[in-house]
FIKOLZA-1660 file (N, C-alpha, C; in steps of 0.1 Angstrom, whole numbers, plus 5000, padded with zeros to 4 digits):
% residues 225
   i   px   py   pz ch aa at
   1 5007 4985 4999  A  M  N
   1 5003 5001 4999  A  M CA
   1 5009 5012 5002  A  M  C
   2 5006 5022 4994  A  S  N
   2 5014 5036 4996  A  S CA
   2 5013 5040 5008  A  S  C
   3 5024 5044 5014  A  E  N
   3 5027 5049 5024  A  E CA
   3 5022 5064 5027  A  E  C
   4 5021 5072 5015  A  A  N
   4 5017 5083 5013  A  A CA
   4 5005 5087 5014  A  A  C
   5 4995 5076 5010  A  H  N
   5 4979 5079 5008  A  H CA
   5 4978 5075 5026  A  H  C
   6 4962 5085 5033  A  S  N
   6 4958 5084 5042  A  S CA
   6 4945 5078 5039  A  S  C
   7 4942 5065 5046  A  Y  N
   7 4930 5061 5045  A  Y CA
   7 4921 5062 5055  A  Y  C
   8 4905 5061 5054  A  F  N
   8 4898 5061 5064  A  F CA
   8 4886 5049 5061  A  F  C
   9 4886 5044 5071  A  L  N
   9 4881 5030 5071  A  L CA
   9 4873 5028 5082  A  L  C
  10 4861 5023 5080  A  L  N
  10 4850 5019 5089  A  L CA
  10 4844 5005 5090  A  L  C
  11 4844 5003 5105  A  I  N
  11 4841 4990 5111  A  I CA
  11 4829 4988 5115  A  I  C
  12 4820 4980 5109  A  A  N
  12 4805 4980 5116  A  A CA
  12 4806 4967 5117  A  A  C
  13 4804 4967 5133  A  D  N
  13 4802 4952 5138  A  D CA
  13 4794 4957 5155  A  D  C
  14 4786 4949 5159  A  D  N
  14 4784 4951 5170  A  D CA
  14 4784 4944 5182  A  D  C
  15 4797 4941 5181  A  H  N
  15 4805 4933 5188  A  H CA
  15 4821 4945 5193  A  H  C
  16 4821 4947 5205  A  P  N
  16 4829 4959 5206  A  P CA
  16 4846 4952 5207  A  P  C
  17 4844 4940 5213  A  L  N
  17 4859 4932 5212  A  L CA
  17 4864 4930 5200  A  L  C
  18 4856 4927 5191  A  F  N
  18 4858 4922 5174  A  F CA
  18 4863 4933 5167  A  F  C
  19 4857 4944 5173  A  R  N
  19 4860 4959 5165  A  R CA
  19 4874 4965 5169  A  R  C
  20 4876 4961 5181  A  G  N
  20 4891 4964 5183  A  G CA
  20 4901 4957 5179  A  G  C
  21 4897 4941 5179  A  A  N
  21 4906 4932 5172  A  A CA
  21 4910 4938 5157  A  A  C
  22 4895 4943 5150  A  L  N
  22 4898 4947 5137  A  L CA
  22 4905 4957 5137  A  L  C
  23 4902 4964 5142  A  R  N
  23 4913 4980 5143  A  R CA
  23 4921 4978 5146  A  R  C
  24 4932 4968 5153  A  Q  N
  24 4941 4967 5156  A  Q CA
  24 4948 4960 5141  A  Q  C
  25 4942 4957 5136  A  A  N
  25 4949 4947 5124  A  A CA
  25 4948 4957 5114  A  A  C
  26 4942 4966 5112  A  V  N
  26 4942 4970 5098  A  V CA
  26 4952 4986 5104  A  V  C
  27 4952 4987 5115  A  I  N
  27 4960 5002 5115  A  I CA
  27 4975 4996 5118  A  I  C
  28 4978 4980 5113  A  G  N
  28 4990 4979 5112  A  G CA
  28 4994 4975 5098  A  G  C
  29 4985 4978 5089  A  L  N
  29 4985 4977 5075  A  L CA
  29 4993 4993 5070  A  L  C
  30 4990 5004 5076  A  F  N
  30 4992 5018 5069  A  F CA
  30 4997 5023 5079  A  F  C
  31 5007 5036 5072  A  E  N
  31 5013 5045 5080  A  E CA
  31 5007 5056 5085  A  E  C
  32 4995 5058 5076  A  Q  N
  32 4983 5069 5081  A  Q CA
  32 4970 5065 5076  A  Q  C
  33 4961 5059 5086  A  V  N
  33 4949 5051 5087  A  V CA
  33 4941 5057 5100  A  V  C
  34 4927 5062 5098  A  D  N
  34 4921 5068 5104  A  D CA
  34 4908 5055 5106  A  D  C
  35 4904 5051 5115  A  V  N
  35 4895 5041 5117  A  V CA
  35 4883 5043 5125  A  V  C
  36 4869 5047 5122  A  A  N
  36 4856 5048 5126  A  A CA
  36 4850 5035 5130  A  A  C
  37 4842 5035 5140  A  E  N
  37 4836 5022 5147  A  E CA
  37 4823 5024 5148  A  E  C
  38 4813 5018 5140  A  A  N
  38 4799 5014 5143  A  A CA
  38 4789 5004 5150  A  A  C
  39 4786 5005 5156  A  G  N
  39 4780 4991 5167  A  G CA
  39 4764 4989 5160  A  G  C
  40 4761 4998 5153  A  S  N
  40 4744 4996 5148  A  S CA
  40 4744 5001 5133  A  S  C
  41 4734 4998 5127  A  F  N
  41 4734 5004 5110  A  F CA
  41 4732 5018 5112  A  F  C
  42 4728 5025 5122  A  E  N
  42 4719 5037 5124  A  E CA
  42 4737 5041 5123  A  E  C
  43 4745 5037 5131  A  D  N
  43 4756 5046 5135  A  D CA
  43 4764 5044 5119  A  D  C
  44 4762 5033 5111  A  V  N
  44 4770 5035 5101  A  V CA
  44 4762 5045 5092  A  V  C
  45 4753 5047 5090  A  S  N
  45 4744 5059 5082  A  S CA
  45 4751 5071 5084  A  S  C
  46 4753 5069 5098  A  E  N
  46 4756 5087 5102  A  E CA
  46 4773 5090 5097  A  E  C
  47 4777 5079 5098  A  I  N
  47 4795 5081 5095  A  I CA
  47 4793 5086 5081  A  I  C
  48 4785 5075 5072  A  L  N
  48 4788 5077 5059  A  L CA
  48 4782 5090 5054  A  L  C
  49 4771 5096 5062  A  D  N
  49 4765 5108 5056  A  D CA
  49 4774 5122 5063  A  D  C
  50 4786 5117 5069  A  G  N
  50 4796 5128 5073  A  G CA
  50 4802 5133 5060  A  G  C
  51 4814 5141 5061  A  S  N
  51 4820 5155 5054  A  S CA
  51 4831 5144 5046  A  S  C
  52 4835 5138 5054  A  R  N
  52 4849 5133 5050  A  R CA
  52 4842 5114 5042  A  R  C
  53 4853 5113 5031  A  D  N
  53 4849 5102 5024  A  D CA
  53 4857 5087 5029  A  D  C
  54 4845 5075 5030  A  V  N
  54 4849 5063 5038  A  V CA
  54 4859 5057 5023  A  V  C
  55 4868 5052 5025  A  D  N
  55 4876 5041 5016  A  D CA
  55 4874 5030 5016  A  D  C
  56 4867 5026 5030  A  L  N
  56 4865 5010 5027  A  L CA
  56 4856 5008 5041  A  L  C
  57 4845 4997 5038  A  I  N
  57 4838 4992 5049  A  I CA
  57 4843 4980 5053  A  I  C
  58 4841 4977 5066  A  L  N
  58 4842 4960 5070  A  L CA
  58 4829 4960 5079  A  L  C
  59 4822 4956 5071  A  L  N
  59 4807 4953 5074  A  L CA
  59 4801 4935 5081  A  L  C
  60 4798 4937 5091  A  D  N
  60 4795 4926 5096  A  D CA
  60 4777 4925 5089  A  D  C
  61 4773 4911 5087  A  L  N
  61 4760 4909 5082  A  L CA
  61 4749 4913 5091  A  L  C
  62 4752 4910 5104  A  S  N
  62 4744 4909 5114  A  S CA
  62 4745 4917 5125  A  S  C
  63 4736 4928 5126  A  M  N
  63 4739 4938 5135  A  M CA
  63 4725 4948 5136  A  M  C
  64 4723 4954 5148  A  P  N
  64 4708 4961 5154  A  P CA
  64 4706 4970 5138  A  P  C
  65 4696 4967 5135  A  G  N
  65 4690 4976 5122  A  G CA
  65 4691 4968 5110  A  G  C
  66 4696 4958 5109  A  V  N
  66 4700 4948 5093  A  V CA
  66 4697 4936 5098  A  V  C
  67 4691 4930 5092  A  R  N
  67 4693 4913 5091  A  R CA
  67 4699 4907 5073  A  R  C
  68 4705 4899 5077  A  G  N
  68 4710 4890 5064  A  G CA
  68 4713 4899 5053  A  G  C
  69 4717 4899 5044  A  F  N
  69 4719 4911 5034  A  F CA
  69 4716 4924 5032  A  F  C
  70 4704 4926 5039  A  S  N
  70 4697 4938 5036  A  S CA
  70 4707 4951 5038  A  S  C
  71 4716 4948 5050  A  G  N
  71 4726 4960 5049  A  G CA
  71 4733 4961 5039  A  G  C
  72 4741 4952 5031  A  L  N
  72 4747 4950 5023  A  L CA
  72 4743 4954 5010  A  L  C
  73 4726 4957 5007  A  M  N
  73 4721 4955 4993  A  M CA
  73 4718 4971 4998  A  M  C
  74 4716 4974 5012  A  Y  N
  74 4710 4992 5011  A  Y CA
  74 4725 4998 5005  A  Y  C
  75 4736 4996 5012  A  L  N
  75 4747 5004 5013  A  L CA
  75 4753 5003 4997  A  L  C
  76 4752 4992 4987  A  R  N
  76 4755 4992 4976  A  R CA
  76 4751 4998 4969  A  R  C
  77 4733 4999 4968  A  A  N
  77 4724 5010 4962  A  A CA
  77 4727 5023 4965  A  A  C
  78 4732 5028 4980  A  Q  N
  78 4734 5040 4986  A  Q CA
  78 4747 5047 4978  A  Q  C
  79 4757 5038 4980  A  Y  N
  79 4769 5041 4976  A  Y CA
  79 4775 5028 4971  A  Y  C
  80 4771 5033 4955  A  P  N
  80 4777 5022 4947  A  P CA
  80 4792 5020 4944  A  P  C
  81 4802 5031 4944  A  S  N
  81 4814 5031 4940  A  S CA
  81 4823 5027 4955  A  S  C
  82 4816 5026 4963  A  L  N
  82 4821 5024 4982  A  L CA
  82 4829 5008 4983  A  L  C
  83 4840 5005 4980  A  P  N
  83 4839 4990 4987  A  P CA
  83 4838 4985 4999  A  P  C
  84 4831 4972 5000  A  I  N
  84 4823 4969 5008  A  I CA
  84 4831 4948 5015  A  I  C
  85 4838 4953 5024  A  V  N
  85 4840 4937 5026  A  V CA
  85 4834 4933 5039  A  V  C
  86 4827 4920 5035  A  V  N
  86 4817 4920 5045  A  V CA
  86 4828 4906 5055  A  V  C
  87 4824 4906 5067  A  V  N
  87 4833 4902 5077  A  V CA
  87 4823 4896 5085  A  V  C
  88 4827 4886 5082  A  S  N
  88 4813 4874 5091  A  S CA
  88 4819 4860 5099  A  S  C
  89 4812 4858 5107  A  A  N
  89 4812 4843 5115  A  A CA
  89 4806 4834 5106  A  A  C
  90 4799 4836 5094  A  N  N
  90 4791 4827 5087  A  N CA
  90 4799 4825 5074  A  N  C
  91 4807 4814 5073  A  D  N
  91 4815 4814 5062  A  D CA
  91 4808 4802 5054  A  D  C
  92 4798 4798 5054  A  D  N
  92 4790 4789 5042  A  D CA
  92 4795 4796 5031  A  D  C
  93 4797 4787 5023  A  P  N
  93 4800 4789 5008  A  P CA
  93 4789 4798 4998  A  P  C
  94 4777 4794 5000  A  A  N
  94 4762 4803 4996  A  A CA
  94 4762 4812 5002  A  A  C
  95 4767 4817 5013  A  V  N
  95 4764 4830 5019  A  V CA
  95 4773 4842 5012  A  V  C
  96 4788 4834 5010  A  I  N
  96 4795 4839 5007  A  I CA
  96 4790 4845 4988  A  I  C
  97 4789 4835 4980  A  R  N
  97 4784 4839 4967  A  R CA
  97 4775 4848 4966  A  R  C
  98 4764 4847 4977  A  R  N
  98 4756 4859 4977  A  R CA
  98 4759 4874 4983  A  R  C
  99 4771 4873 4990  A  C  N
  99 4777 4884 4995  A  C CA
  99 4782 4892 4978  A  C  C
 100 4793 4882 4972  A  M  N
 100 4797 4889 4961  A  M CA
 100 4786 4893 4950  A  M  C
 101 4777 4885 4949  A  E  N
 101 4765 4886 4937  A  E CA
 101 4756 4900 4941  A  E  C
 102 4754 4904 4956  A  F  N
 102 4749 4916 4956  A  F CA
 102 4761 4929 4957  A  F  C
 103 4774 4925 4954  A  G  N
 103 4781 4937 4949  A  G CA
 103 4792 4938 4963  A  G  C
 104 4794 4927 4969  A  A  N
 104 4807 4932 4982  A  A CA
 104 4820 4928 4970  A  A  C
 105 4830 4935 4979  A  S  N
 105 4844 4937 4971  A  S CA
 105 4851 4927 4978  A  S  C
 106 4845 4918 4989  A  G  N
 106 4852 4907 4995  A  G CA
 106 4845 4902 5004  A  G  C
 107 4848 4890 5012  A  F  N
 107 4846 4886 5019  A  F CA
 107 4854 4878 5031  A  F  C
 108 4858 4881 5041  A  I  N
 108 4867 4875 5054  A  I CA
 108 4857 4869 5067  A  I  C
 109 4859 4860 5064  A  P  N
 109 4858 4851 5076  A  P CA
 109 4862 4853 5089  A  P  C
 110 4856 4856 5098  A  K  N
 110 4858 4855 5114  A  K CA
 110 4872 4851 5118  A  K  C
 111 4870 4839 5113  A  T  N
 111 4880 4828 5118  A  T CA
 111 4893 4829 5111  A  T  C
 112 4898 4840 5104  A  L  N
 112 4911 4836 5097  A  L CA
 112 4923 4849 5103  A  L  C
 113 4928 4843 5103  A  G  N
 113 4940 4853 5115  A  G CA
 113 4944 4864 5109  A  G  C
 114 4952 4875 5115  A  V  N
 114 4955 4885 5111  A  V CA
 114 4959 4890 5099  A  V  C
 115 4969 4881 5096  A  E  N
 115 4976 4880 5085  A  E CA
 115 4973 4884 5071  A  E  C
 116 4964 4870 5074  A  I  N
 116 4957 4871 5059  A  I CA
 116 4945 4882 5059  A  I  C
 117 4939 4884 5069  A  L  N
 117 4933 4897 5072  A  L CA
 117 4934 4910 5063  A  L  C
 118 4948 4909 5069  A  R  N
 118 4953 4922 5064  A  R CA
 118 4958 4924 5049  A  R  C
 119 4960 4913 5044  A  Q  N
 119 4962 4910 5030  A  Q CA
 119 4950 4912 5021  A  Q  C
 120 4938 4906 5030  A  A  N
 120 4926 4907 5019  A  A CA
 120 4923 4924 5019  A  A  C
 121 4926 4930 5030  A  V  N
 121 4922 4942 5030  A  V CA
 121 4929 4951 5022  A  V  C
 122 4941 4947 5021  A  G  N
 122 4953 4954 5015  A  G CA
 122 4948 4952 5000  A  G  C
 123 4946 4941 4993  A  R  N
 123 4943 4935 4983  A  R CA
 123 4928 4946 4976  A  R  C
 124 4921 4945 4983  A  V  N
 124 4905 4956 4982  A  V CA
 124 4909 4967 4980  A  V  C
 125 4918 4975 4987  A  L  N
 125 4921 4986 4986  A  L CA
 125 4927 4992 4971  A  L  C
 126 4934 4978 4966  A  Q  N
 126 4940 4983 4955  A  Q CA
 126 4936 4978 4943  A  Q  C
 127 4920 4976 4949  A  G  N
 127 4910 4975 4936  A  G CA
 127 4905 4959 4930  A  G  C
 128 4912 4953 4940  A  E  N
 128 4906 4939 4939  A  E CA
 128 4894 4931 4944  A  E  C
 129 4890 4922 4944  A  V  N
 129 4884 4912 4946  A  V CA
 129 4888 4902 4955  A  V  C
 130 4884 4901 4968  A  W  N
 130 4895 4890 4977  A  W CA
 130 4880 4880 4990  A  W  C
 131 4881 4869 4985  A  T  N
 131 4872 4856 4991  A  T CA
 131 4886 4848 4993  A  T  C
 132 4878 4837 5003  A  P  N
 132 4886 4825 5008  A  P CA
 132 4889 4818 4993  A  P  C
 133 4904 4815 4990  A  P  N
 133 4907 4805 4981  A  P CA
 133 4898 4795 4975  A  P  C
 134 4892 4789 4989  A  D  N
 134 4885 4773 4987  A  D CA
 134 4873 4771 4982  A  D  C
 135 4866 4789 4980  A  V  N
 135 4850 4789 4981  A  V CA
 135 4853 4792 4961  A  V  C
 136 4842 4783 4955  A  D  N
 136 4839 4784 4943  A  D CA
 136 4829 4793 4938  A  D  C
 137 4831 4804 4934  A  L  N
 137 4824 4815 4934  A  L CA
 137 4815 4812 4915  A  L  C
 138 4817 4806 4911  A  A  N
 138 4815 4803 4898  A  A CA
 138 4804 4797 4898  A  A  C
 139 4800 4790 4907  A  R  N
 139 4794 4777 4911  A  R CA
 139 4781 4788 4905  A  R  C
 140 4767 4784 4899  A  D  N
 140 4759 4790 4895  A  D CA
 140 4747 4790 4903  A  D  C
 141 4736 4802 4909  A  S  N
 141 4724 4800 4916  A  S CA
 141 4716 4793 4904  A  S  C
 142 4704 4784 4913  A  D  N
 142 4695 4779 4905  A  D CA
 142 4687 4795 4898  A  D  C
 143 4679 4793 4890  A  A  N
 143 4672 4801 4878  A  A CA
 143 4664 4814 4886  A  A  C
 144 4658 4807 4899  A  E  N
 144 4648 4815 4901  A  E CA
 144 4653 4826 4915  A  E  C
 145 4664 4816 4919  A  T  N
 145 4670 4825 4931  A  T CA
 145 4680 4838 4921  A  T  C
 146 4688 4833 4912  A  A  N
 146 4696 4846 4902  A  A CA
 146 4685 4854 4899  A  A  C
 147 4671 4848 4893  A  A  N
 147 4664 4858 4889  A  A CA
 147 4659 4871 4904  A  A  C
 148 4657 4866 4915  A  T  N
 148 4654 4874 4926  A  T CA
 148 4663 4879 4929  A  T  C
 149 4678 4876 4929  A  I  N
 149 4690 4885 4933  A  I CA
 149 4689 4897 4924  A  I  C
 150 4686 4895 4909  A  A  N
 150 4688 4904 4900  A  A CA
 150 4679 4918 4902  A  A  C
 151 4666 4910 4908  A  R  N
 151 4655 4921 4908  A  R CA
 151 4657 4930 4920  A  R  C
 152 4662 4921 4929  A  L  N
 152 4668 4928 4941  A  L CA
 152 4677 4941 4944  A  L  C
 153 4684 4936 4934  A  S  N
 153 4693 4944 4930  A  S CA
 153 4692 4960 4921  A  S  C
 154 4677 4960 4917  A  T  N
 154 4677 4970 4912  A  T CA
 154 4665 4978 4921  A  T  C
 155 4665 4973 4932  A  L  N
 155 4655 4986 4943  A  L CA
 155 4666 4996 4943  A  L  C
 156 4658 5011 4947  A  T  N
 156 4667 5021 4951  A  T CA
 156 4669 5020 4968  A  T  C
 157 4681 5029 4974  A  P  N
 157 4684 5027 4988  A  P CA
 157 4670 5025 4995  A  P  C
 158 4661 5039 4993  A  Q  N
 158 4648 5042 4999  A  Q CA
 158 4639 5026 5000  A  Q  C
 159 4639 5019 4987  A  Q  N
 159 4633 5006 4986  A  Q CA
 159 4637 4999 4992  A  Q  C
 160 4649 4999 4992  A  V  N
 160 4656 4988 5003  A  V CA
 160 4653 4987 5017  A  V  C
 161 4653 5001 5022  A  R  N
 161 4650 5003 5037  A  R CA
 161 4634 4997 5040  A  R  C
 162 4627 5002 5030  A  V  N
 162 4610 5000 5030  A  V CA
 162 4610 4984 5028  A  V  C
 163 4616 4978 5024  A  L  N
 163 4615 4961 5022  A  L CA
 163 4623 4957 5034  A  L  C
 164 4631 4959 5042  A  M  N
 164 4638 4958 5055  A  M CA
 164 4625 4962 5065  A  M  C
 165 4618 4971 5063  A  M  N
 165 4609 4972 5077  A  M CA
 165 4595 4966 5072  A  M  C
 166 4593 4963 5061  A  L  N
 166 4585 4952 5056  A  L CA
 166 4585 4939 5059  A  L  C
 167 4598 4937 5062  A  S  N
 167 4602 4924 5068  A  S CA
 167 4601 4922 5081  A  S  C
 168 4603 4934 5089  A  S  N
 168 4600 4933 5103  A  S CA
 168 4583 4936 5107  A  S  C
 169 4578 4932 5100  A  G  N
 169 4560 4935 5100  A  G CA
 169 4558 4947 5104  A  G  C
 170 4564 4960 5100  A  L  N
 170 4561 4971 5102  A  L CA
 170 4550 4978 5093  A  L  C
 171 4540 4984 5100  A  L  N
 171 4527 4990 5090  A  L CA
 171 4531 5002 5082  A  L  C
 172 4523 5009 5070  A  N  N
 172 4529 5016 5065  A  N CA
 172 4530 5027 5071  A  N  C
 173 4520 5033 5082  A  K  N
 173 4522 5043 5089  A  K CA
 173 4536 5044 5098  A  K  C
 174 4540 5033 5103  A  Q  N
 174 4553 5033 5111  A  Q CA
 174 4563 5034 5102  A  Q  C
 175 4562 5030 5089  A  I  N
 175 4575 5029 5085  A  I CA
 175 4575 5045 5081  A  I  C
 176 4563 5053 5075  A  A  N
 176 4562 5066 5072  A  A CA
 176 4566 5072 5084  A  A  C
 177 4568 5072 5097  A  Y  N
 177 4574 5075 5108  A  Y CA
 177 4585 5077 5107  A  Y  C
 178 4593 5062 5110  A  E  N
 178 4604 5057 5110  A  E CA
 178 4618 5068 5096  A  E  C
 179 4609 5067 5085  A  L  N
 179 4615 5075 5075  A  L CA
 179 4614 5089 5076  A  L  C
 180 4602 5097 5082  A  G  N
 180 4600 5108 5082  A  G CA
 180 4597 5114 5069  A  G  C
 181 4584 5106 5062  A  V  N
 181 4578 5106 5050  A  V CA
 181 4564 5106 5052  A  V  C
 182 4555 5110 5040  A  S  N
 182 4541 5104 5043  A  S CA
 182 4539 5091 5041  A  S  C
 183 4525 5086 5047  A  E  N
 183 4523 5070 5043  A  E CA
 183 4520 5071 5025  A  E  C
 184 4517 5081 5019  A  A  N
 184 4514 5084 5005  A  A CA
 184 4528 5076 4996  A  A  C
 185 4539 5084 5003  A  T  N
 185 4554 5080 4998  A  T CA
 185 4554 5065 4999  A  T  C
 186 4551 5064 5012  A  V  N
 186 4554 5048 5011  A  V CA
 186 4547 5040 5006  A  V  C
 187 4535 5039 5005  A  K  N
 187 4526 5033 4993  A  K CA
 187 4531 5035 4983  A  K  C
 188 4540 5042 4973  A  A  N
 188 4544 5044 4962  A  A CA
 188 4555 5034 4963  A  A  C
 189 4565 5036 4972  A  H  N
 189 4577 5025 4974  A  H CA
 189 4574 5013 4971  A  H  C
 190 4563 5008 4979  A  V  N
 190 4559 4997 4980  A  V CA
 190 4555 4989 4970  A  V  C
 191 4546 4996 4963  A  S  N
 191 4545 4996 4949  A  S CA
 191 4551 4994 4940  A  S  C
 192 4564 5002 4942  A  A  N
 192 4574 5001 4931  A  A CA
 192 4583 4988 4934  A  A  C
 193 4580 4986 4948  A  I  N
 193 4591 4971 4951  A  I CA
 193 4583 4963 4948  A  I  C
 194 4567 4960 4946  A  L  N
 194 4562 4948 4939  A  L CA
 194 4563 4946 4925  A  L  C
 195 4564 4957 4921  A  Q  N
 195 4563 4959 4903  A  Q CA
 195 4580 4954 4900  A  Q  C
 196 4589 4961 4911  A  K  N
 196 4605 4954 4905  A  K CA
 196 4606 4943 4911  A  K  C
 197 4598 4933 4920  A  L  N
 197 4603 4923 4922  A  L CA
 197 4592 4908 4915  A  L  C
 198 4583 4916 4909  A  G  N
 198 4572 4909 4900  A  G CA
 198 4564 4902 4907  A  G  C
 199 4558 4906 4921  A  V  N
 199 4551 4903 4929  A  V CA
 199 4539 4906 4933  A  V  C
 200 4524 4902 4941  A  E  N
 200 4515 4912 4938  A  E CA
 200 4510 4915 4953  A  E  C
 201 4520 4910 4961  A  S  N
 201 4517 4916 4977  A  S CA
 201 4528 4916 4982  A  S  C
 202 4526 4925 4995  A  R  N
 202 4538 4927 5003  A  R CA
 202 4544 4918 5011  A  R  C
 203 4535 4906 5015  A  T  N
 203 4538 4890 5019  A  T CA
 203 4549 4886 5010  A  T  C
 204 4546 4887 4997  A  Q  N
 204 4552 4879 4988  A  Q CA
 204 4564 4885 4987  A  Q  C
 205 4567 4899 4986  A  A  N
 205 4575 4906 4984  A  A CA
 205 4587 4903 4997  A  A  C
 206 4582 4901 5007  A  V  N
 206 4592 4894 5023  A  V CA
 206 4598 4880 5019  A  V  C
 207 4585 4872 5013  A  I  N
 207 4593 4860 5012  A  I CA
 207 4602 4856 4999  A  I  C
 208 4600 4868 4989  A  A  N
 208 4611 4868 4977  A  A CA
 208 4626 4871 4984  A  A  C
 209 4623 4881 4990  A  A  N
 209 4640 4884 4997  A  A CA
 209 4641 4873 5007  A  A  C
 210 4631 4870 5012  A  G  N
 210 4636 4859 5025  A  G CA
 210 4643 4848 5015  A  G  C
 211 4638 4844 5002  A  K  N
 211 4643 4831 4996  A  K CA
 211 4659 4830 4993  A  K  C
 212 4665 4843 4995  A  I  N
 212 4682 4844 4991  A  I CA
 212 4688 4846 5004  A  I  C
 213 4679 4844 5014  A  E  N
 213 4688 4848 5030  A  E CA
 213 4697 4838 5031  A  E  C
 214 4694 4822 5029  A  A  N
 214 4704 4810 5034  A  A CA
 214 4700 4809 5048  A  A  C
 215 4683 4812 5053  A  G  N
 215 4684 4809 5066  A  G CA
 215 4687 4823 5076  A  G  C
 216 4695 4832 5072  A  Q  N
 216 4696 4841 5079  A  Q CA
 216 4684 4851 5084  A  Q  C
 217 4677 4853 5076  A  W  N
 217 4667 4865 5079  A  W CA
 217 4653 4857 5079  A  W  C
 218 4648 4857 5093  A  P  N
 218 4639 4850 5098  A  P CA
 218 4625 4858 5087  A  P  C
 219 4618 4842 5082  A  Q  N
 219 4605 4852 5076  A  Q CA
 219 4594 4851 5080  A  Q  C
 220 4587 4863 5081  A  Q  N
 220 4577 4862 5087  A  Q CA
 220 4567 4870 5079  A  Q  C
 221 4555 4865 5080  A  P  N
 221 4542 4874 5070  A  P CA
 221 4542 4891 5072  A  P  C
 222 4542 4900 5065  A  A  N
 222 4537 4912 5070  A  A CA
 222 4526 4917 5068  A  A  C
 223 4524 4924 5080  A  R  N
 223 4512 4929 5080  A  R CA
 223 4502 4939 5070  A  R  C
 224 4492 4934 5068  A  E  N
 224 4488 4943 5058  A  E CA
 224 4485 4957 5064  A  E  C
 225 4481 4968 5057  A  S  N
 225 4481 4983 5064  A  S CA
 225 4464 4988 5056  A  S  C
% end
C-alpha cells in the first residue's frame, strides 16, 4: 500500500471486542489510517453521511438495524462506488456467493488470522476482489434465485429500507414515521417494490427477499395496512 495515502476505514460490527481486534489489524497495514467504528446500522449511516469520504467498510452481516443481506443491499445501492468487505462468522459458501452477487468487494471469515485479513484488506483497497481461496464463486445459483437477486439489485436505497421494514412486520404508517415521509410516499415505494420484484403483495415481496437469505433472515408474514 502507498504510505503517502491516508485511508479512512469504517468497521461496522456490534461486538466491541471484535471491532477492537479489527482496528488493531488494519492499523498495522498503513502509516496513515483513521478508523471509525459503528455498533449499529444507524451509526453506519451517520458516519457515511459525514463530510469525510470512507475508503472501505468492513461490514458484519448481522447487527442492530439489519438482517441478512439487507445492510449490504442498502449500502451497495446508496454508495455504489464504495468498497464493502463483509466480515462474518458465517462462512457458508452459499452466503459468500450471495454477498459477492450483491456487490461486495470481498468476504473475510472471522476465523481467519490477522495476516490473511490484512492481505485481504490491502488487495481490496488496490481494486481487487478477495474471498477465501477454497470457495467456488463460479457455481451458479438456481434460475429462480438468480432472478430474485437481479430484481432485488434494482431497488433504490429507500426501497431497500422499506423492504427491510416490511420484513420486520411494520405497517405503512410506522414505516412513514421511521423514515420521516408521508404514508402516500411509503405506498408508492411499496408499489414500486412489488413491480420490481414481480409479485402482487407485500407478503410475497418479503418471502421473495427471504428466499435468498440462506436461513439468516427469519421469514414472517408482513401485516397488511
